[in-house]
C-alpha positions, -999 to +999 in steps of 0.1 A: -146-177+117-123-207+132-086-205+121-066-241+125-034-247+117-007-269+126+022-247+124+036-228+156+040-196+140+017-180+121+015-149+099-011-135+077-028-111+056-061-095+064-079-081+040-110-085+012-110-106-019-073-110-015-067-142-034-044-123-055-022-115-027+018-109-029+024-112+007+017-148+010+035-160-020+064-138-007+064-145+028+058-184+021+092-185-001+108-165+023+101-193+052+113-219+026+146-202+019+151-195+059+142-231+066+113-219+087+093-252+085+072-242+116+061-207+100+033-200+077+016-173+060-023-173+053-046-152+035-077-139+064-103-128+037-129-111+060-161-098+044-164-072+072-141-062+095-161-073+127-146-105+118-114-093+126-116-101+167-125-134+161-100-138+135-072-127+163-091-147+191-091-182+173-059-179+156-036-204+176+001-195+176-006-159+158+028-138+159+021-112+129-006-097+105-005-074+076-033-053+066-043-043+030-079-027+016-099-019+028-096-025+061-059+002+065-083+022+087-109+004+096-085-020+119-073+012+141-101+008+169-093-027+172-054-017+183-045-014+216-012+005+208-004+025+180+030+034+166+038+071+163+039+068+124+002+052+126-007+080+148+000+107+117-007+086+090-041+075+102-036+036+084-020+009+096-005-019+074+016-040+102+003-055+133+023-070+161+005-094+188+020-086+222-001-111+249-035-098+249-026-067+232-022-057+193+004-033+184-004-013+147+027+000+125+031+016+089+054-004+072+040+013+035+058+042+043+091+032+046+085+010+015+071+039-006+101+063+005+127+039+000+116+028-034+104+061-047+140+082-038+159+065-067+136+080-092+136+114-078+151+145-101+155+181-087+119+191-105+100+169-090+083+189-061+047+189-067+029+152-065-009+144-075-019+118-053-047+097-070-067+081-047-078+093-010-077+052+009-054+041+036-025+038+011-024+074-001-018+083+038+011+066+039+024+085+003+011+115+016+033+116+051+063+107+026+058+134+002+057+157+033+087+144+052+106+149+015+092+180+013+070+176-018+041+192-022+009+174-030-026+174-040-051+149-038-075+139-068-107+121-059-141+111-071-157+130-045-132+158-031-133+174+002-123+211+003-088+204-002-093+182-031-095+180-064-119+160-089-103+140-121-122+161-144-103+193-129-073+176-139-065+194-173-033+206-194-017+233-165-025+207-139+001+183-154+023+207-162+026+215-122+023+186-108+056+161-126+050+132-101+017+113-103+011+085-081-018+062-084-034+050-051-065+034-068-070-001-073-078+010-113-056-013-135-055-039-111-054-080-127-078-090-141-089-055-149-061-046-168-075-020-192-085+001-168-068+036-158-074+067-142-089+092-162-066+115-168-053+137-199-023+116-207-013+134-237+001+164-222+027+138-201+064+144-211+097+130-203+101+151-169+069+136-152+074+105-130+046+081-127+046+056-099+018+031-094+014+011-064+001-017-081+024-045-091+003-066-110+004-062-139+043-047-138+029-022-162-004-010-158-020+007-185-016+040-163+022+033-160+021+025-201+004+056-212+030+076-190+060+056-205+044+064-239+046+100-234+088+094-223+077+095-184+098+080-159+075+051-146+077+028-115+054+001-101+048-009-065+066-042-062+100-028-047+075-011-023+059-038-013+093-061-006+108-035+015+077-029+037+075-068+038+108-070+052+102-042+076+070-056+088+094-092+096+115-071+116+091-055+137+076-092+143+108-106+151+122-072+175 
């Protein structure tokens, strides 16, 4: 993959099938607002992580990268150095080139925490994390920082995780924060949602979906219909993007 561009300062998103990307639109508008005519942000759509090394080698003027599904963990071996947060989480979503070095960071954790905190109530002490990918690791890291107990729900659970079919009325009563870290419900498949016993939700629950398009996923709509507080991932994305910008320019 050879990338040609005439901008002096190039940034981009590494992922797979990412035409829907929030990041490109966000940073393109940011650069326009700031009058940064020599800055660009591109989607680097890789079909396999092995294309990453060539991407970095052949992209002149590369100043920063974001990383999304499915490469937040797979990109780790390509990094020269990792921030201590990445070491704790085990996933990266921001990369800063420094000479021939690539430094990995995780700004998902920052964005998630700052967007979650305004919705937390005293009774929100236990959480279900739906999905076990790179984003879910950042979510788990934040919950540990906040002293919130959590349990992963997975289609293929390990010994300390549970299956979706294990989630029943008693489970839903115990875990009053439910966080969707799966892609289920993302546009255009907006009718899809995690398989949960939604009728047992109530006003004590907080449902958080990392998805931002649509703004109300089927998961969030179900929660809202049963009185739960809901939040999508848009604010998290904005916060993590600004944190990434600070890192690239530090």
